[in-house]
C-alpha positions in Angstrom: 112.9 78.6 43.8 115.7 77.1 45.9 117.1 78.9 48.9 120.8 79.1 48.4 123.5 79.8 51.0 126.9 81.4 49.9 129.9 80.1 51.9 133.5 81.0 51.4 136.7 80.9 53.5 138.6 83.7 55.1 141.1 83.9 52.2 138.4 86.1 50.6 139.3 88.8 53.2 135.7 88.9 54.4 135.6 89.2 58.1 133.0 87.5 60.3 131.3 90.9 60.9 131.3 91.7 57.2 129.8 88.3 56.4 126.8 89.0 58.6 126.3 92.4 56.8 126.6 90.8 53.4 124.4 87.8 54.2 127.1 85.2 53.5 129.1 82.8 55.6 132.9 82.5 56.1 134.9 79.5 57.1 138.0 80.6 59.1 141.3 79.4 57.8 143.5 77.4 60.2 147.1 78.5 60.8 149.8 76.7 62.8 152.1 79.2 64.7 154.9 77.5 66.7 152.8 74.3 66.5 149.7 76.0 68.0 146.5 76.0 66.0 144.7 79.3 65.4 141.7 80.2 63.3 141.8 83.4 61.3 139.3 86.0 62.6 138.3 83.8 65.5 141.4 83.1 67.6 143.9 85.0 65.4 143.6 88.7 64.6 145.5 90.5 61.9 147.6 92.3 64.5 148.6 89.0 66.2 149.4 87.3 62.9 151.8 90.1 61.8 153.4 90.2 65.2 154.2 86.5 64.9 155.3 86.9 61.3 157.7 89.8 62.0 158.9 88.0 65.1 160.1 85.1 62.9 157.6 82.6 64.4 157.2 79.3 62.6 154.0 79.8 60.6 152.3 77.2 58.4 149.1 77.6 56.5 146.7 74.7 56.4 143.6 73.8 54.4 140.3 73.8 56.3 139.8 70.7 58.4 137.5 68.3 56.5 135.3 67.9 59.6 134.8 71.7 59.8 133.8 71.9 56.2 131.3 69.1 56.4 129.9 70.4 59.7 129.3 73.8 58.1 127.7 72.3 55.0 125.4 70.2 57.2 124.4 73.1 59.3 123.6 75.4 56.4 121.6 72.6 54.7 119.2 72.6 57.6 118.2 76.1 56.7 118.9 76.3 53.0 118.1 74.0 50.0 121.6 74.4 48.5 125.1 75.7 49.2 127.5 77.4 47.0 131.0 77.0 48.5 133.8 79.3 47.1 137.2 78.3 48.5 140.5 79.8 47.5 141.9 78.9 44.0 142.8 75.3 43.3 146.1 76.6 42.0 147.1 77.9 45.4 145.7 75.2 47.6 144.4 71.6 47.5 141.4 72.6 49.6 139.2 73.2 46.5 139.8 69.7 45.0 139.2 68.1 48.4 135.9 70.0 48.7 134.8 68.9 45.2 135.3 65.3 46.2 133.4 65.8 49.5 130.5 67.4 47.6 130.0 64.3 45.6 128.1 62.8 48.6 125.6 65.7 48.7 123.6 64.8 45.7 124.0 68.2 44.0 123.0 70.2 47.0 126.6 71.5 47.4 128.3 73.2 44.5 132.0 73.9 44.9 133.3 76.8 42.8 136.8 77.0 41.4 137.1 80.4 39.8 140.7 80.8 40.6 140.4 83.8 43.0 141.8 84.9 46.3 141.7 88.1 48.4 139.7 91.0 46.9 138.8 89.3 43.7 137.6 86.3 45.6 135.5 88.6 47.8 133.9 90.1 44.6 133.1 86.5 43.5 131.4 85.8 46.8 129.3 89.0 46.5 128.5 88.1 42.9 127.3 84.7 44.0 125.1 86.3 46.7 123.6 88.7 44.2 122.8 85.8 41.8 121.3 83.8 44.6 119.1 86.7 45.6 117.9 86.8 41.9 116.8 83.2 42.2 119.7 81.4 40.5 120.3 77.8 41.4 123.6 76.7 43.1 124.6 74.9 39.9 123.9 77.9 37.7 125.9 80.2 40.0 128.9 77.8 40.0 128.9 77.5 36.2 128.7 81.3 35.7 131.5 82.0 38.1 133.7 79.4 36.6 132.9 80.7 33.1 134.1 84.2 34.1 137.0 83.0 36.2 139.7 84.5 34.0 138.3 88.0 34.1 140.5 89.2 37.0 144.1 90.2 37.9 146.1 90.9 41.0 149.5 92.7 41.1 151.4 92.8 44.4 154.5 94.9 45.3 156.8 93.1 47.7 159.1 95.4 49.6 161.5 92.7 50.8 162.6 89.2 49.6 162.9 87.9 53.2 159.6 86.1 53.3 159.7 84.8 49.7 163.1 83.3 50.6 161.8 81.9 53.9 158.9 80.2 52.0 161.2 78.7 49.4 159.9 80.8 46.5 163.3 82.3 45.8 166.7 80.8 46.6 168.8 82.3 49.4 171.4 83.3 46.8 168.8 85.1 44.6 167.3 86.7 47.7 170.7 88.0 48.8 171.5 89.4 45.4 168.0 90.9 45.1 168.4 92.6 48.5 171.9 93.9 47.5 170.5 95.4 44.3 167.4 96.7 46.3 165.1 94.8 44.0 161.3 95.4 44.6 159.6 92.5 42.9 156.0 92.7 41.6 154.1 89.5 41.7 150.9 88.6 39.8 148.0 86.3 40.3 146.0 85.7 37.1 144.1 82.5 37.6 145.9 79.7 39.3 149.4 80.8 40.4 151.4 83.4 42.2 154.1 84.3 39.7 156.7 86.9 39.1 155.7 89.9 36.9 158.5 92.5 37.2 161.7 93.3 39.1 161.9 97.0 39.9 164.6 99.1 41.7 162.3 101.6 43.4 158.9 101.7 45.1 157.9 104.3 42.6 158.9 102.1 39.7 157.1 99.2 41.1 153.9 101.2 41.5 154.2 102.4 38.0 154.7 98.9 36.7 151.5 97.7 38.6 149.3 100.5 37.2 150.7 99.9 33.8 149.9 96.2 34.1 146.3 97.0 34.9 146.1 99.4 32.0 147.4 96.6 29.7 144.9 94.1 31.0 142.0 96.6 30.5 143.1 97.2 26.9 144.1 93.7 25.8 142.3 91.2 28.1 139.1 92.7 29.5 138.2 95.2 26.7 135.3 96.7 28.6 132.5 97.9 26.3 131.6 100.9 28.5 135.0 101.7 30.0 135.7 101.8 33.7 132.0 101.4 34.6 132.3 97.8 33.5 135.2 97.1 35.9 136.0 96.8 39.6 139.4 98.3 40.4 140.4 97.7 44.0 143.4 97.8 46.4 144.9 95.6 49.1 147.8 95.7 51.5 149.5 93.6 54.1 150.3 94.7 57.7 149.5 98.0 59.4 150.8 100.8 57.1 148.1 103.6 56.9 150.2 106.4 55.4 151.6 104.2 52.6 148.2 102.7 51.9 146.5 106.1 51.7 149.2 107.3 49.3 148.7 104.1 47.2 144.9 104.7 47.0 145.6 108.3 45.8 147.9 106.9 43.0 145.2 104.5 41.9 142.5 107.3 42.0 144.8 109.5 39.9 144.8 107.0 37.1 141.3 105.5 37.7 138.8 107.9 39.2 136.4 105.3 40.5 135.4 104.0 43.9 138.0 101.5 45.3 137.4 98.8 47.8 140.4 98.6 50.2 141.1 95.2 51.9 143.8 93.5 53.8 145.6 90.9 51.7 144.7 87.3 52.6 146.9 86.0 55.5 147.7 83.0 53.3 149.3 85.3 50.8 150.9 87.4 53.5 152.7 84.4 54.9 154.7 84.2 51.7 155.1 87.9 50.9 155.3 89.5 54.4 154.0 92.8 55.7 154.3 96.1 53.8 152.9 94.9 50.5 150.7 96.9 48.3 148.4 95.4 45.7 146.0 96.5 42.9 143.3 94.3 41.4 141.0 94.5 38.4 138.1 92.4 37.3 135.1 92.6 35.0 131.7 93.2 36.6 129.0 90.7 36.0 126.2 92.6 34.2 123.5 90.5 35.9 124.6 91.4 39.4 123.6 94.6 41.3 126.3 96.9 42.8 128.1 95.2 45.7 127.4 96.4 49.2 131.0 97.2 50.1 132.6 100.3 51.5 134.4 102.2 48.8 137.2 104.8 49.2 
């Protein structure tokens, strides 16, 4: 039986401390802020990032440095027989395709998973991979299974301001100005490869209702769980430091779905585009072969 290491990047929302507790490894994502290089969770904290973001610093995301990726693979392969590497979705970054090309030189010892996830759903995939590795699955079998079940997840994100979408070029200045005038609260979705528009709401309450309705629709028409909520993970995420709003949002989710919810910060790569103050809800099907995940639930 091969000894398999599970490696992801910090787009999963897994901190370095959590990685140690879970028995996985996390490659920190690089960010350029006013032309200075920072690494998420290493030289850049959540608080520092949002201070720069709200201060209108020039922030650019970047894919992991090739040398950093190869160094981590080489280091892990001294201790493990194989590595499963789970980067962010190929639809959101070129880092996945780059990693697949690099892995060709490792004679099957490194398997790169593209299961189109980011943030909380990506974290769940990482923990699924760890659970399967603990059960004795090979790196190739883990990759194939995670890619086979890639479509079984959804993320919906409430964006309170169009400022950061405009700044990132995802909406035009004219559309942003009109949206701000009409007090539009867009809801975005990530299902698979892209960050897309889902709904345009006039109030925060309306946006929350739209997100919970979207999850309900996905459960009934996409996921169709055989045993109801026990077959699903329903989780929450947010951007920035907004404890009261987050607590209220978790209550709203619990009111409709009385299950344990994992609460995480949104990936900083997403937060660059949507800004602070966002709320999100996620849903994905559990893998029946994998034990319950060792995460804190609220």
